[in-house]
C-alpha positions as CSV (number, residue, x, y, z in Angstrom):
1,M,7.0,28.9,31.3
2,K,9.9,27.2,29.6
3,T,9.6,26.2,25.9
4,S,11.9,23.9,24.0
5,C,12.9,24.0,20.4
6,L,13.9,20.8,18.6
7,P,16.7,21.1,16.1
8,F,15.5,21.0,12.5
9,S,17.6,17.9,11.7
10,F,16.0,16.0,14.5
11,V,12.5,16.9,13.3
12,A,13.4,16.0,9.7
13,L,14.7,12.6,10.9
14,L,11.6,12.0,12.9
15,M,9.4,12.7,9.8
16,I,11.5,10.3,7.7
17,Q,11.2,7.5,10.2
18,T,7.4,7.9,10.6
19,A,6.6,7.6,6.9
20,H,3.6,5.4,6.7
21,A,3.5,2.3,4.6
22,V,0.3,1.9,2.5
23,T,-1.7,-1.3,2.2
24,F,-3.4,-1.9,-1.2
25,T,-6.1,-4.6,-1.0
26,V,-7.1,-6.9,-3.9
27,T,-10.8,-7.7,-3.7
28,N,-11.5,-9.4,-7.0
29,T,-9.9,-11.6,-9.7
30,L,-10.5,-9.1,-12.6
31,D,-7.6,-8.0,-14.8
32,G,-8.2,-4.3,-14.2
33,G,-10.2,-1.8,-12.4
34,V,-10.8,-1.0,-8.7
35,G,-9.8,-3.8,-6.4
36,S,-7.8,-5.7,-9.0
37,L,-4.2,-6.9,-8.7
38,N,-3.2,-4.7,-11.6
39,S,-4.7,-1.6,-9.9
40,A,-2.9,-2.5,-6.7
41,I,0.5,-2.8,-8.5
42,L,0.0,0.5,-10.3
43,S,-1.1,2.3,-7.2
44,N,1.9,0.8,-5.3
45,N,4.3,2.0,-8.0
46,A,2.8,5.5,-7.9
47,T,3.3,5.8,-4.2
48,A,6.5,7.3,-2.8
49,S,6.1,6.0,0.7
50,G,8.4,3.2,2.1
51,T,7.6,-0.5,2.0
52,N,4.0,-1.0,1.0
53,T,1.9,-4.1,1.2
54,I,-0.5,-5.8,-1.3
55,A,-3.1,-7.8,0.7
56,F,-5.7,-10.2,-0.8
57,N,-9.3,-10.2,0.4
58,I,-11.2,-11.9,-2.4
59,L,-14.7,-13.2,-1.4
60,P,-15.9,-15.7,-0.6
61,L,-13.4,-16.3,2.2
62,D,-14.2,-20.0,2.2
63,G,-10.6,-21.4,1.7
64,T,-11.1,-22.0,-2.0
65,V,-8.3,-21.2,-4.4
66,K,-8.9,-18.0,-6.4
67,T,-7.1,-17.6,-9.8
68,I,-6.1,-14.2,-11.1
69,F,-5.3,-14.1,-14.8
70,V,-3.1,-11.1,-15.7
71,T,-2.6,-10.0,-19.2
72,N,0.0,-7.6,-20.6
73,S,-1.4,-4.1,-21.1
């Protein structure tokens, strides 16, 4: 039975290329708390992974415009 050993540099490169991006979802129009845009931005800034995404899923999904008022904190 033959086994193969990958060089460390190749394994390290593979780990870097497979870093997972994170998606943070905004689910309300509140200024803070779980599901808010502020929370998504803070979570994104605290994450060391590559390019992340902030997605919006604010109910109801009826095509109406939702307004998020952000204050300085």
